[in-house]
C-alpha positions in Angstrom: 0.0 0.0 0.0 1.2 3.6 -0.5 2.8 5.3 2.5 2.0 9.0 2.4 4.7 9.9 5.0 7.5 8.0 3.1 6.2 8.6 -0.5 6.8 4.9 -1.3 5.0 1.6 -1.1 5.3 -0.5 2.0 4.3 -4.0 3.1 4.5 -3.6 6.9 1.1 -5.0 7.9 -0.1 -1.7 9.3 -2.7 -1.0 6.6 -5.6 -1.1 9.0 -4.1 1.3 11.5 -3.2 3.6 8.6 -6.8 3.5 7.3 -5.9 2.0 4.0 -8.9 0.8 2.0 -9.0 -2.3 -0.3 -8.7 0.0 -3.4 -5.3 1.1 -2.1 -3.8 -2.3 -1.5 -1.7 -3.9 -4.2 -0.1 -7.3 -4.7 3.4 -6.0 -5.4 5.6 -2.9 -5.0 5.6 -2.7 -8.8 1.8 -2.4 -9.1 1.6 0.0 -6.2 4.2 2.3 -7.6 2.7 2.2 -11.1 -0.7 3.2 -9.7 0.3 5.8 -7.1 3.8 7.0 -7.6 4.3 6.6 -11.4 6.1 10.0 -11.4 8.9 8.5 -9.3 11.5 6.5 -11.1 13.0 5.3 -7.8 9.7 4.1 -6.3 10.2 0.4 -6.8 13.8 0.1 -5.6 13.1 2.4 -2.7 10.0 0.4 -1.8 11.8 -2.9 -2.0 14.7 -1.5 0.1 13.4 1.2 2.4 16.1 3.2 4.0 18.5 2.7 1.1 18.6 6.4 0.7 19.8 6.7 4.3 16.4 7.7 5.8 15.1 6.0 8.9 12.0 3.9 8.3 10.1 3.4 11.5 8.8 -0.2 12.0 11.2 -1.6 9.4 14.6 -0.8 10.8 15.9 -2.1 14.1 17.4 0.0 16.9 17.2 3.8 17.3 17.5 6.3 14.4 20.3 8.7 14.1 19.3 12.4 14.2 21.1 15.7 14.5 21.8 17.1 18.0 21.8 20.9 17.7 23.4 21.3 21.1 26.3 18.9 20.2 26.5 19.7 16.5 26.8 16.0 15.7 24.5 13.1 15.1 23.2 10.8 18.0 21.1 7.7 18.3 20.1 7.9 22.0 16.4 6.9 21.6 15.3 10.4 22.6 14.1 11.4 19.1 10.4 11.7 20.2 11.0 13.7 23.4 13.3 16.0 21.3 10.5 16.4 18.7 12.7 15.2 15.8 10.7 15.0 12.6 10.9 11.8 10.5 12.7 13.6 7.7 15.6 14.3 10.2 15.9 10.6 11.2 18.5 8.5 9.5 19.7 4.8 9.4 23.3 5.6 10.1 25.6 8.3 11.5 27.1 8.6 8.0 23.7 9.4 6.4 22.8 11.9 9.1 26.2 13.7 8.9 26.0 13.8 5.1 22.5 15.4 5.2 22.9 17.8 8.1 26.5 18.4 8.9 28.2 17.9 5.5 30.5 20.9 6.2 32.1 19.0 9.2 34.8 16.5 8.3 34.8 15.2 11.8 31.0 14.6 12.1 31.0 10.8 11.6 33.9 10.0 13.9 32.6 12.4 16.6 29.1 11.0 16.3 30.3 7.4 16.6 32.6 8.2 19.5 31.0 11.2 21.4 33.4 12.7 23.8 36.4 11.7 21.7 37.4 15.4 21.6 37.4 15.6 25.4 34.0 17.3 25.8 31.4 15.9 28.1 28.3 14.5 26.4 25.4 14.5 28.8 23.2 11.5 28.6 25.7 9.5 26.6 28.7 9.3 29.0 28.6 7.4 32.3 29.5 8.9 35.7 30.1 12.6 36.5 31.9 15.1 34.2 35.2 16.7 35.1 35.1 20.5 35.5 37.4 23.3 36.7 36.9 24.1 40.4 36.9 27.8 40.8 38.0 27.7 44.4 40.6 24.9 44.1 42.2 25.8 40.8 42.2 22.2 39.5 39.6 19.8 38.0 37.1 17.8 40.0 34.3 15.3 39.2 32.3 15.5 42.4 28.8 15.5 40.8 28.1 19.1 41.9 28.3 20.6 38.5 24.5 21.4 38.4 24.4 22.9 41.9 27.1 25.5 40.9 25.8 26.0 37.4 28.7 24.7 35.3 27.9 25.1 31.6 28.3 22.1 29.3 31.3 23.8 27.5 33.1 23.6 30.9 32.5 19.9 31.4 34.9 17.3 30.2 35.1 13.5 29.9 38.5 13.2 31.6 40.8 15.0 34.1 43.3 15.3 31.3 40.9 17.1 29.0 39.7 19.4 31.7 43.3 20.3 32.8 44.3 21.0 29.2 41.4 23.4 28.8 42.2 25.6 31.9 
């Protein structure tokens, strides 16, 4: 049947919940594409291999989608796409697809997305434990878990003591 949100034909078993009538159901991707999306040359291959263009296809692909994190300027797949109000056209099947579509000006997007914090920055919600930050009163770095109490900004939080000390 035709998926309006994906602009291709799908066979996901969700035709009833998507209110698809019998006149919109087809026996093959070829017949669906010929009837509904005959203006799209890529309809049949895209329908047979959803996500081949790098887009995330909910219900077809496993795991969490990759999406751009505006605060980190890289792509993440932390499962928080709904609470962050990410639209389906900004969800991707891989870090590489996400970076190519959103951050193509950044050569380090894919490695930074695959290994957040590799540049020494703290990545909240991804890294375990407490971040390292410069203690104003002690003139060295600490990771005592009090960064929120004393209003330390994310750009002053680091993944290791070495990264913190190098920054101050």
